[in-house]
C-alpha positions as CSV (number, residue, x, y, z in Angstrom):
1,M,0.0,0.0,0.0
2,D,1.8,3.2,-1.2
3,D,1.1,6.5,0.5
4,L,-1.2,7.8,-2.3
5,F,-3.4,4.7,-2.1
6,A,-3.4,4.7,1.7
7,A,-4.4,8.4,1.8
8,R,-7.2,7.9,-0.7
9,S,-8.4,4.8,1.1
10,Q,-8.5,6.6,4.4
11,M,-10.5,9.5,2.9
12,A,-12.9,7.1,1.2
13,L,-13.4,5.2,4.5
14,S,-13.8,8.4,6.5
15,L,-16.3,9.9,4.1
16,G,-18.1,6.6,3.6
17,F,-18.8,6.4,7.3
18,H,-19.4,10.1,8.0
19,I,-21.9,10.5,5.1
20,I,-24.3,8.0,6.7
21,F,-24.1,9.6,10.2
22,A,-24.4,13.1,8.6
23,C,-27.4,12.3,6.4
24,I,-29.3,10.7,9.2
25,G,-28.5,13.7,11.4
26,M,-29.7,16.0,8.7
27,V,-33.0,14.3,8.1
28,M,-34.2,12.8,11.3
29,P,-34.9,16.2,12.9
30,F,-37.6,16.7,10.3
31,F,-39.2,13.4,11.2
32,M,-39.0,14.4,14.8
33,A,-40.5,17.8,14.2
34,T,-43.3,16.3,12.1
35,S,-44.2,13.9,14.9
36,H,-44.1,16.7,17.4
37,Y,-46.4,18.8,15.2
38,K,-48.9,16.0,15.1
39,Y,-48.7,15.7,18.9
40,L,-49.4,19.4,19.4
41,K,-52.4,19.2,16.9
42,T,-53.9,15.9,18.1
43,N,-52.7,15.6,21.7
44,N,-52.1,11.9,21.0
45,P,-49.5,10.7,23.5
46,I,-48.1,8.2,21.0
47,Y,-46.8,11.0,18.9
48,K,-45.2,12.5,22.0
49,E,-43.4,9.2,22.8
50,L,-42.4,8.9,19.1
51,T,-41.0,12.4,19.2
52,K,-39.0,11.7,22.3
53,A,-37.7,8.4,20.9
54,W,-36.6,10.0,17.6
55,S,-35.0,12.9,19.5
56,R,-32.8,10.5,21.3
57,G,-31.7,9.1,18.0
58,V,-31.1,12.6,16.7
59,A,-28.8,13.2,19.7
60,I,-26.8,10.0,19.1
61,F,-26.3,10.8,15.4
62,F,-25.5,14.4,16.1
63,V,-22.7,13.5,18.4
64,T,-21.4,10.7,16.1
65,G,-21.6,13.0,13.1
66,A,-19.7,15.7,15.0
67,V,-16.9,13.3,15.9
68,S,-16.6,11.8,12.5
69,G,-16.8,15.1,10.7
70,T,-14.1,16.6,13.0
71,V,-11.8,13.7,12.2
72,L,-12.5,14.2,8.5
73,S,-11.6,17.9,8.6
74,F,-8.3,17.0,10.4
75,E,-7.6,14.4,7.7
76,L,-7.8,17.1,5.0
77,G,-4.8,18.8,6.5
78,L,-3.0,15.6,7.5
79,L,-3.3,13.8,4.2
80,W,-3.5,16.6,1.6
81,P,-1.4,19.6,2.8
82,E,-0.6,20.8,-0.7
83,F,-4.3,20.9,-1.5
84,M,-5.2,22.7,1.7
85,L,-2.4,25.2,1.2
86,H,-4.1,26.5,-2.0
87,A,-7.7,25.5,-1.6
88,G,-8.2,26.6,2.0
89,P,-8.3,30.3,1.4
90,I,-10.6,29.8,-1.6
91,F,-13.3,27.4,-0.3
92,G,-12.8,28.2,3.4
93,M,-16.0,30.2,3.5
94,P,-18.5,27.3,3.3
95,F,-16.6,25.4,5.9
96,S,-16.7,28.5,8.2
97,L,-20.4,28.9,7.7
98,E,-20.9,25.2,8.2
99,G,-19.3,25.6,11.6
100,T,-21.8,28.4,12.4
101,A,-24.7,26.2,11.3
102,F,-23.3,23.3,13.5
103,F,-23.2,25.5,16.6
104,I,-26.8,26.7,16.0
105,E,-27.9,23.1,15.6
106,A,-26.1,22.1,18.8
107,I,-27.8,24.9,20.8
108,A,-31.3,24.2,19.3
109,L,-30.9,20.5,20.0
110,G,-30.1,21.2,23.6
111,F,-33.2,23.4,23.9
112,F,-35.3,20.7,22.3
113,L,-34.0,17.8,24.4
114,Y,-34.4,19.6,27.7
115,G,-37.3,21.9,26.8
116,W,-40.2,19.5,27.6
117,G,-42.4,21.3,30.1
118,K,-40.1,24.3,30.3
119,F,-40.9,26.2,27.0
120,K,-44.2,27.1,25.5
121,P,-45.3,24.1,23.3
122,W,-45.0,25.9,19.9
123,F,-41.6,27.5,20.7
124,H,-40.4,24.1,21.8
125,W,-41.5,22.7,18.5
126,F,-39.8,25.5,16.7
127,T,-36.4,24.6,18.3
128,G,-36.8,21.2,16.7
129,V,-37.4,22.7,13.3
130,V,-34.2,24.9,13.8
131,V,-32.3,21.6,14.4
132,G,-33.4,20.3,11.1
133,I,-32.9,23.5,9.1
134,S,-29.4,24.1,10.5
135,G,-28.4,20.5,10.0
136,L,-29.6,20.6,6.4
137,A,-27.7,23.9,5.9
138,S,-24.5,22.2,7.3
139,G,-24.8,19.5,4.7
140,I,-25.4,21.8,1.8
141,L,-22.4,24.0,2.8
142,V,-20.1,21.0,2.9
143,V,-21.4,19.9,-0.5
144,A,-20.7,23.4,-1.8
145,A,-17.0,22.9,-0.9
146,N,-17.0,19.5,-2.6
147,G,-18.7,21.1,-5.6
148,W,-15.8,23.5,-5.8
149,M,-13.4,20.6,-6.3
150,N,-15.5,19.4,-9.2
151,S,-16.0,22.9,-10.6
152,P,-13.2,25.2,-9.4
153,S,-14.0,28.9,-9.6
154,G,-13.5,32.1,-7.7
155,F,-9.8,32.6,-8.6
156,D,-7.4,33.1,-11.5
157,Y,-4.8,30.3,-12.0
158,V,-1.7,31.9,-13.5
159,D,1.7,30.2,-13.7
160,G,0.7,27.7,-11.0
161,K,-0.5,30.4,-8.6
162,F,-4.0,31.1,-7.3
163,L,-4.7,34.8,-7.7
164,N,-7.7,37.2,-7.4
165,I,-9.5,35.0,-4.9
166,D,-13.3,35.5,-4.5
167,P,-14.7,33.1,-1.8
168,V,-18.3,34.0,-2.6
169,V,-17.9,33.0,-6.3
170,A,-16.0,29.9,-5.1
171,M,-18.8,28.8,-2.8
172,F,-21.6,29.3,-5.4
173,N,-19.7,27.4,-8.0
174,D,-21.4,25.8,-11.0
175,A,-21.6,22.4,-9.3
176,W,-23.0,23.4,-5.9
177,F,-26.7,23.5,-6.7
178,T,-26.9,20.3,-8.6
179,Q,-24.8,18.4,-6.1
180,A,-26.7,19.9,-3.1
181,L,-30.1,19.1,-4.6
182,H,-29.1,15.5,-5.5
183,M,-27.4,15.0,-2.1
184,T,-30.4,16.4,-0.1
185,L,-32.9,14.2,-1.9
186,A,-30.6,11.2,-1.5
187,A,-30.4,11.9,2.3
188,F,-34.1,12.1,2.7
189,A,-34.8,9.0,0.5
190,A,-32.1,6.9,2.2
191,T,-33.0,7.9,5.8
192,G,-36.8,7.7,5.1
193,F,-36.5,4.1,3.7
194,A,-34.1,3.0,6.5
195,V,-36.3,4.3,9.3
196,A,-39.5,3.0,7.7
197,G,-37.9,-0.4,7.2
198,I,-37.0,-0.6,10.9
199,H,-40.5,0.3,12.0
200,A,-42.0,-2.1,9.4
201,F,-39.9,-4.9,11.0
202,M,-41.2,-3.9,14.4
203,M,-44.8,-4.0,13.1
204,L,-44.2,-7.5,11.7
205,K,-43.1,-8.5,15.2
206,G,-46.5,-7.4,16.5
207,K,-45.3,-5.1,19.2
208,N,-46.8,-1.6,19.8
209,G,-48.3,-1.6,16.3
210,D,-49.9,1.8,16.5
211,F,-46.6,3.4,17.6
212,H,-44.6,1.8,14.8
213,R,-47.3,2.4,12.2
214,K,-47.3,6.1,12.8
215,A,-43.5,6.2,12.7
216,F,-43.5,4.1,9.5
217,T,-46.0,6.5,7.8
218,I,-44.0,9.7,8.6
219,A,-40.7,8.2,7.5
220,I,-41.9,6.6,4.3
221,V,-43.8,9.7,3.1
222,F,-40.6,11.7,3.4
223,G,-38.5,9.0,1.8
224,A,-41.0,8.2,-1.0
225,I,-41.4,11.8,-2.1
226,A,-37.6,12.2,-2.2
227,A,-37.2,9.0,-4.1
228,L,-39.7,10.1,-6.7
229,L,-38.0,13.5,-7.1
230,Q,-34.5,12.0,-7.3
231,P,-34.7,10.9,-11.1
232,I,-35.4,14.6,-12.0
233,S,-32.4,15.7,-9.9
234,G,-30.4,12.9,-11.6
235,D,-31.3,14.2,-15.0
236,I,-30.3,17.7,-14.1
237,S,-27.0,16.4,-12.7
238,A,-26.3,14.3,-15.8
239,K,-26.8,17.3,-18.1
240,D,-24.6,19.4,-15.9
241,I,-21.8,16.8,-15.8
242,A,-21.9,16.4,-19.6
243,V,-20.9,20.0,-19.9
244,R,-18.5,20.4,-17.0
245,Q,-17.0,17.0,-16.6
246,P,-17.4,15.0,-19.8
247,A,-14.7,12.5,-18.8
248,K,-16.7,11.6,-15.7
249,L,-19.9,11.1,-17.7
250,A,-17.9,8.9,-20.1
251,A,-16.6,6.8,-17.2
252,M,-20.1,6.5,-15.7
253,E,-21.5,5.2,-18.9
254,A,-18.3,3.3,-20.0
255,H,-18.5,5.5,-23.1
256,F,-15.2,4.9,-24.7
257,H,-15.8,6.4,-28.2
258,T,-17.1,9.8,-29.1
259,E,-20.2,9.4,-31.2
260,E,-23.5,10.9,-32.2
261,K,-26.8,9.1,-31.3
262,A,-24.9,7.6,-28.3
263,S,-26.5,4.6,-26.7
264,L,-27.4,4.5,-23.1
265,I,-25.7,1.4,-21.5
266,I,-27.6,-0.6,-18.8
267,G,-25.4,-3.0,-17.0
268,G,-22.4,-4.5,-18.8
269,I,-18.8,-5.2,-18.0
270,P,-16.3,-2.6,-19.3
271,D,-13.1,-4.0,-20.9
272,V,-10.6,-1.1,-20.6
273,E,-8.1,-2.9,-22.9
274,T,-10.4,-3.4,-25.9
275,K,-12.5,-0.2,-25.1
276,E,-15.7,-2.2,-25.3
277,V,-18.6,-3.0,-22.9
278,N,-19.7,-6.7,-22.8
279,Y,-23.1,-8.0,-21.9
280,A,-24.7,-4.6,-21.8
281,I,-28.3,-3.6,-22.8
282,R,-28.1,-0.6,-25.2
283,I,-30.8,2.0,-25.8
284,P,-29.8,3.9,-29.0
285,G,-29.7,7.6,-28.8
286,A,-30.8,7.7,-25.1
287,L,-27.4,8.8,-23.8
288,S,-27.3,11.7,-26.2
289,F,-30.8,12.7,-25.1
290,L,-30.0,12.4,-21.4
291,A,-26.8,14.4,-21.7
292,H,-27.8,17.1,-24.1
293,G,-31.6,16.8,-24.6
294,D,-31.2,15.7,-28.3
295,F,-31.2,12.1,-29.6
296,E,-28.8,13.1,-32.4
297,A,-26.3,15.0,-30.2
298,E,-22.6,14.0,-30.0
299,V,-21.4,12.7,-26.6
300,M,-17.7,12.9,-25.9
301,G,-16.0,9.6,-25.1
302,L,-12.9,8.8,-23.2
303,D,-11.0,8.8,-26.5
304,Q,-11.0,12.6,-26.3
305,F,-8.9,12.7,-23.1
306,P,-5.3,11.6,-22.4
307,E,-5.2,8.1,-21.0
308,E,-3.5,9.2,-17.9
309,H,-6.5,11.5,-17.2
310,H,-9.1,8.7,-17.5
311,P,-11.1,8.1,-14.3
312,P,-11.1,4.4,-13.1
313,V,-13.8,3.2,-15.5
314,M,-14.7,-0.1,-13.9
315,V,-15.3,1.4,-10.4
316,T,-17.2,4.5,-11.7
317,H,-19.4,2.5,-14.1
318,F,-20.4,-0.1,-11.6
319,A,-21.0,2.5,-8.8
320,F,-23.2,4.4,-11.2
321,Q,-25.2,1.3,-12.2
322,I,-25.7,0.4,-8.6
323,M,-26.9,3.9,-7.7
324,V,-29.4,4.1,-10.6
325,G,-30.6,0.5,-10.2
326,L,-31.3,0.8,-6.5
327,G,-32.8,4.3,-7.0
328,M,-35.3,2.8,-9.5
329,I,-36.2,0.1,-7.0
330,M,-37.0,2.8,-4.5
331,V,-39.0,4.7,-7.0
332,G,-41.1,1.5,-7.6
333,L,-41.6,1.0,-3.9
334,S,-42.6,4.6,-3.5
335,L,-45.2,4.3,-6.2
336,L,-46.4,1.1,-4.5
337,Y,-46.8,2.9,-1.2
338,F,-48.8,5.8,-2.6
339,I,-51.1,3.3,-4.5
340,A,-51.6,1.6,-1.2
341,L,-52.2,4.9,0.5
342,W,-54.8,6.1,-2.0
343,K,-56.4,3.0,-3.5
344,K,-55.4,-0.2,-1.6
345,K,-55.4,0.7,2.1
346,S,-55.6,-2.9,3.1
347,W,-52.1,-3.5,1.6
348,Q,-50.5,-1.4,4.4
349,L,-51.2,-4.2,6.9
350,K,-50.2,-7.1,4.7
351,R,-47.0,-8.9,5.7
352,W,-45.7,-9.0,2.1
353,F,-46.1,-5.3,1.9
354,L,-44.2,-4.6,5.1
355,W,-41.5,-7.2,4.2
356,L,-40.8,-5.2,1.0
357,F,-39.9,-2.2,3.0
358,V,-37.9,-4.2,5.5
359,L,-35.8,-5.6,2.7
360,A,-35.4,-2.1,1.3
361,T,-34.0,-0.7,4.6
362,P,-30.3,-0.5,3.4
363,L,-31.0,0.3,-0.3
364,G,-30.9,4.0,0.1
365,F,-27.6,4.1,1.9
366,I,-26.0,1.7,-0.5
367,A,-27.1,4.0,-3.4
368,L,-25.8,6.9,-1.4
369,E,-22.4,5.4,-1.0
370,A,-22.4,4.4,-4.7
371,G,-23.3,8.0,-5.7
372,W,-20.4,9.4,-3.7
373,T,-18.1,6.9,-5.3
374,V,-19.2,8.2,-8.7
375,T,-18.6,11.8,-7.6
376,E,-15.2,11.2,-6.1
377,V,-13.7,8.4,-8.2
378,G,-15.2,9.9,-11.4
379,R,-13.2,13.1,-10.8
380,Q,-9.9,11.3,-10.6
381,P,-7.0,11.7,-11.3
382,W,-7.8,15.3,-10.2
383,I,-8.3,16.6,-6.7
384,I,-9.1,20.0,-8.1
385,Y,-10.6,19.3,-11.5
386,E,-8.1,20.1,-14.3
387,I,-6.1,22.2,-11.8
388,M,-4.3,19.9,-9.4
389,L,-3.6,16.2,-9.6
390,T,-4.4,14.0,-6.6
391,K,-0.9,12.6,-6.5
392,D,0.5,16.1,-6.3
393,A,-1.6,17.0,-3.3
394,V,-0.8,14.0,-1.0
395,T,1.4,14.4,2.0
396,P,5.1,13.6,1.7
397,I,5.2,12.2,5.2
398,P,5.7,8.4,5.1
399,G,3.7,5.8,7.0
400,I,0.2,6.9,6.0
401,Q,-0.9,3.3,5.9
402,Y,-0.6,3.2,9.7
403,S,-2.9,6.2,10.0
404,F,-5.3,4.3,7.7
405,F,-5.4,1.3,10.0
406,I,-5.9,3.6,13.1
407,F,-8.8,5.6,11.6
408,T,-10.4,2.3,10.3
409,A,-10.4,1.1,13.9
410,I,-11.9,4.4,15.1
411,Y,-14.8,4.3,12.6
412,L,-15.5,0.7,13.2
413,S,-15.7,1.4,16.9
414,L,-18.1,4.3,16.3
415,T,-20.3,2.0,14.2
416,V,-20.4,-0.6,16.9
417,I,-21.2,2.0,19.6
418,V,-23.9,3.7,17.5
419,T,-25.5,0.3,16.6
420,F,-25.6,-0.7,20.3
421,L,-27.1,2.6,21.4
422,L,-29.8,2.5,18.7
423,Y,-30.6,-1.1,19.5
424,R,-31.1,0.0,23.2
425,Q,-33.3,2.8,22.1
426,I,-35.5,0.6,19.9
427,K,-35.7,-2.1,22.6
428,A,-36.7,0.4,25.2
429,V,-39.7,1.6,23.2
430,P,-42.1,-1.2,24.3
431,E,-41.1,-0.8,28.0
432,T,-41.6,3.0,27.9
433,L,-45.0,2.7,26.3
434,N,-46.1,-0.1,28.7
435,Q,-45.0,2.1,31.7
436,K,-47.1,5.0,30.2
437,R,-50.1,2.8,29.9
438,E,-49.8,1.5,33.4
439,A,-49.4,5.0,34.8
440,S,-52.5,6.1,32.9
441,A,-54.5,3.1,34.1
442,D,-53.5,3.8,37.7
443,S,-54.5,7.4,37.5
């Protein structure tokens, strides 16, 4: 394991873990606030207990996301000092603003967790909404920094020097909106399906059905709406990438040769040596339409770029196929849910229906990881697109592989701890509800 591979592996591992914690932390407050809103409107104690249960989960993921995100920020300086030397002054603004949003989120979460019976009900609810908005803002600001790496702007690059820096232009780069939109919808879809799947499983076990049914409904409505909107976001992103990063699009589609009426490839195994894709389903002209809105348009292939600047085609292509494939499964399940909601209400209590959502629990996060793989691997070999190569940004300090092993242990430990804490929270739900019922009966 050379230093470059170790550094990239460490960042991939750190980002892969953090993105799950961060997305759940971004989205769960909105579930919590929705449940709280329903409690204030209906005075149904089940919604109150659901709100409290979800708020404890939000607290767990907030702390875990803060720890993993802090580690990730240190890694940028540790592993990529040359990158941070030049990039820090340019895209430092979104990171600074993200820190502000983080502190607002921390304060609001404290108010919400300890505000039961101390604040006026609607102000208490508002603090929960602030947790969600500030968490979402944090995620969007971090994505803006990543978007800058894919679409560098806000400076003049002259003779290897970064001059005339404008942090505002850098933050609102050409990639930030499409990436932020796609990432936000992905977070809601992934978290919605995961939470819904867990509560569907609890419904199948037959414990506290009303509690878990209400939780399932809130989570899946958020997740299903996001999943149905995601293909629109994907289309916007594809058209944007076709203009800004045509090499990435070519790697995503394993499109080796520039051609008009380019076919969309579904599946297939790319052969980098022969520049062919075997066992693929091809839809003539569809890639031209998706990329440029014209079935006749020319789509640039990898043959237009120097071989040393080609992204890893196999990884990028498979990750893209996984993301799209799982996304379409989630679209299908979303449509099924809304059919059940409007036309076939009896389906919602059927075991086969619930099992579909239980099996779909991890799909959103697998698609999320695959999407980030496309974003990051598809940009290679650049750390700043067409400005700085990744190999030129890595630290010259030897022994990075040991750092990789240490951080791997840290993230695995965090995963075990979070899983244990969440298991305890889910297991405690029946006991809490039973105690409430007994107290109510005694009174």
